C-alpha positions, 0 to 999 in steps of 0.5 A: 499500500503507497502512502502519500506524503501529507502536505503540512498545513500553511505555516503561520508566520509571526504576526506583524505589527501595525506599523510594520504592515504599513511599511510593507504596504507602502513599499508594495505601493512604491514598487507597483504604484497604488492603482496597480496594487488596488487592481491586483487585490480587487481581483484576488481579494477572496480565496474561493471556498474549499468543497469538503466532499468526497467524490464517490458521494457526489456521483452517488447522488446523480445515481440515486436521482437519475439511475437509468440515465446514460453515464457511459456511451462507449464503442464497446457498450453502454452503461446507465448510472445504476449499472455504473454503480453496480458494477463498480460496486462489485469490483470495490468489493474485490479490492477491499477483499485484497486489503485495499483502502484510503491512501493506497494507489492502484494503477489502471492499464486500459485502452479506450473503453467504458471499463476505464470508467468502471475501474475508476469508480470502483477504486474511488468506492473502495476508499483508495486513489488510482493512477492511469496508465497509457499501455502505448507508453515504454514499459520501463515508464510504467515500472517506474510509475508503478514502483513509485506508488508501491502498487501491489494490485492493478486493475486492467482490461482483458487486453492488457492483463499480461502487461499488468502481470508484468507490473504487479503480483496481482492483476484484477481484470475488469470485464463482464465475462471475468469472474473477478467481479462477482459480488463479495460479501464484506463489512463496510470498507474504510471510507475516504476523507475529503483529504484522502488521495483520489488520483495521482498523475505523472508529469515528466521529470527533468532527471528522466523519472517521472514525478507524481502529483497527488490530487485529493477528493476536496481538490476536484470537488472544489475545482468542479464546484466553482468551474462546472458553469464557466465550462458549460458542462451540464446534465445534457453533456454528452462528452467526447472523451478524447485525451489519453487517460494518462493525460490528467484533463481526461480524468478531471473531464470524466468526474466532472461529467458524472458529478454533473449527470452527463454522459462520457462518450468513449471512442476506440483507441482506433477511432480517436486517432483515425476517425475523430469526426465519424466517432463523435457523430456515431456516439452523438457527442455534443461537446469535447476538449481538444488541443487546438492542433487536433481541433483543427483537423475537424471540419465543423459542419461534419460535426453538427451535433457539437455545441461546445468545444474546450481547447486545452494544452496548447496556445490558441490562435484567433482562427481556432475560435473564429472557425466554429462561430455560429456552430459551437461555443468555444472555451479556451481553458488553461491548466496544470497538473497540480490543480485538476480541471482548469486554472483560468478560463477564456470564454469567446462568447463574452469577448473576442481578441485577435490574440485570445488570452488564457482568461481569468481565474476559475475556482482559484486566485492568480498572481503575477510575480517577478520571475526571479523574486516571488516576494515582488508583485509584477506590475500590470502588463509586465511579464511575470511568473503565474502563481495560484492560490486556492482550494484546488491545489494539490497535496504535492509531489509523491514522496518528494517533500523537498520538490513540494516545498520548493514548488508550493510556497507559503506566506509571500510578504505581499500576501501577508501585507495586503493592500490599501483598504485590503487586509492580507492573509496567510496563503499557500501558492503554486509557482507554475513556472509559466510566464504571463501578463496581466491585462487592465481588466484582469485577464491573463495572457500567456507569454512562455516558460521560464524553465526547460519545460515545453508542452506538445500535443497538450502534455507537459514535457521536461526537455531534460527528461528527453535528453536524459533518455537519449543519452542513455540510449547512446550509451556515450558519456562523451555525447552532448545532447540538446532537445528543442521544440521546433515548429515544422512549416506547413499549411497547419504548422506542426510542433515537433521535438528535435534532438541535436546530438554531438558525438563523443565516443562515436566515430561515425554516424552509423555507430549511433545505436538504432534505438535512439 
């Protein structure tokens, strides 16, 4: 059973006296100008309320109120909310019989299928958390992930049962034909708490080892409560589940749909890659979330039922929005793995810019600080690092308290001091590493990164991670490797990772191992 590192509560610093606070506020006013400071604090005066709830309870409410409504419509079969609940309950019983409970983390190994949704809810019902594996990723990476969460039990589809058996000792296959899902009479499982781990999502690490972000029930409950209306998710939503399961957007989307009473529309892996428009039509999906580069592959009049599109994971161009005008509502959604769902939202129905912004805060408050000093706020219009504050911030990084403490900072001076007419407060903030600037209306424009991290196909990648693995493949300590993101020219420019290798011990180009 994996025990995730608990993030300590916000540490209260020594209270400042009125005189000290006045001096600090005056320093900030001098640095920013009073008008800037008052505007920034006006947007961020109150932190959204934390929803101290468990996700299985919230989904259970939908099951009780609309048991026969469609919960999953997939290429391999449909499930009502009642059927989903019953199947997940059976598998949850099986997990509990294996000793699974709160703070355990169960890997899920599935191709696109209705059974992934069943498995996800089963783990939640058992009181545990899950980590979604992408079977298409190198097995070595999957081994790293399973090792980090200390898993001994894994849920898989029948297709990936053999892969699961190479990763853990006990594999529970999830299928109607599998005897493992027969009901088991047990005592009531240990209940998860709002502070319990819900899922872990792994992102690229600069040392070549993936890092796990621990998301709690209350993080997702808070995010969905504060964001669902702005995201346009309702009980009538039939959401096309395009994203890979290892991508956190897929998880937060699925949970948001189930909590609001909508339907998850799941294509096959082949259709997801080769027949997006056709599978959207066959599943009768009316909403989805896509990277702009994938959305550009769709011709709007070929998917007439789509009424809402969220653009995620990549910079958005004006024509990404205008091409859907009169056909679908377009929402631009910026987010980070360390906070589920969205962090900021830009609604194209309320405004339209030639260079779309990433919008305004959603269920969080946003601060822009000096990229070299988190204790200095940046003036309006100046480029700075984006910091996030609010109840959806994750617990931190799995088994890595040092990384957590360095990335989730507490009580910067300007937060404690407040502004003229606005009292300060204690707080915990996530340093995103993203460079942004504030507009005069509080909207944010994305500028770039302050480190060596890039986004490609909607997923954050540390260039150092790629360089590390290429270096290992080369087996040459003298080789120098630099990886960069370049845009290949064409009618639709394509982002591509390119490795530049200076050979050390290799004398000829054909000496380089073919596996590189």
